[in-house]
N, C-alpha and C positions, 0 to 999 in steps of 0.2 A: 734731259733734265737741265734746268737752269741753275746757275750759281750766282744768284743775286746777293749783293752785300748790303749791309746797313748804310754804307756810304752812298751806294747807288740809290737806295730808297730816299735818303735825305736829299740828294741832288735832284731827284725827280720831283719830290714834293715841293721843295723850295722853288725850283724853276717853274713848275706848273702853276702853283698858286700865285707867283708873281705875274704870270701872264693872265691867269683867270681874273685877278683883281682889276686888271686894266681892260678886260674884254667888255665891249659895248653891251653884249647880251647878258652875260652871267656875272660880270663884275659888280653891277649894282646890288645884286642879290647877296653875293659874298660880303660886300662891304657894309651892307645893312646888318647882316647876321653875325659878323665876327668883330668883336671889340678888341681883342688882344691877338694879333697875328702871330706873335712868337709862340704863344701858348697853343694856338690852333695848329701851327706847323708842327710843333712837337707832338701834339695829340694825333694828327693825321699820320705822321711818321711812325708812331707807335702802332696805329691801326694797320698800316701796310706791313710793318715788321711782323705783327701777329698773323696777318693773313698769309704772307709769303714765306716767312721763316719760322712760323709757329713759336714765336718767342713768348707769347702770352702777355706782352706788355700793355696791350689795350684791353681795358675791361669795361668800356662804355657800351652804350646802346646807340649805334649810329643812326638808326632809322628815326628815332624820336625827334631830333632837332630838324630833320629834313621835312617832317610832316607839316611844319608850320610855315614853310617858306613859299607856298603857292607854286611849286614847281610844275612845269608842263613838259610834255615830251620834247619839245624843242630845246628846253634847257639841258636835258640829258644828252641830246644829240650834240649840242655845242660843247658841253663838258667833255664828252668822249672825243670829239674832233680835236680839241686842244690837247687833251691828255695823250691821245695817240700820236699826234704830231710831235709833242714834247718827248715822249718815250722813244720814238723812231729817230729823232734828231740826236738824242743823248747816248743811245746804246746800240750795240750790235744787234742784229735781227733777233737772235734767240732770247736775249734779255728783254728787248722791247716787247716781243710777242708774249712773254710771260706776264708782264705788267698789263698789256692790253687785254689779254684774255680775262684776267681777274677784274679789270675795270669794267669790261662789258657785262660780266656777271653781276657786279655790284650795281651798275646802272639798271639792269633788268630787275634785280631784287627790289631796289628802291621804288622803281616805277610800279611794280606789281603791289608792293606794300602800300603805297600811297593810294592806288586805285581801290584796294581792299577797304581802306578806311573810309573811302567815299562811296562804298557800296557798289563798286564796279569790279569787273574782272578784266585784267590785262594780261596778255600773253607776252613772253619775252620777245623783244625786238632786236636786241644787240648780240645775243649769244645763242648758240644752238647746242 
């Protein structure tokens, strides 16, 4: 079992999104979609807290905003590559692995959800 803390979630979210915003491939998408980065970072931290610590702080619907971004599989691949590198750099292996496992499931869920809205069927690519 992992012992992830709120401080670790905040550190990962802050560090990852700073890198993602500057990334050539996914940075432009984030920077077009997010007007208030402080609010977004707080919201994403609440999302991860709810997912990993079961705090219930996030009450939104994360799929909806992603449907309008024109995301392709390569965007999810890059998001995961940056996310996994950040988690691995910041934390010991068992903590990083817990974040990475959940991120892969989230990426698959979003990809499959987007495909469904487009009348396609997509299989999980990142998690097993």
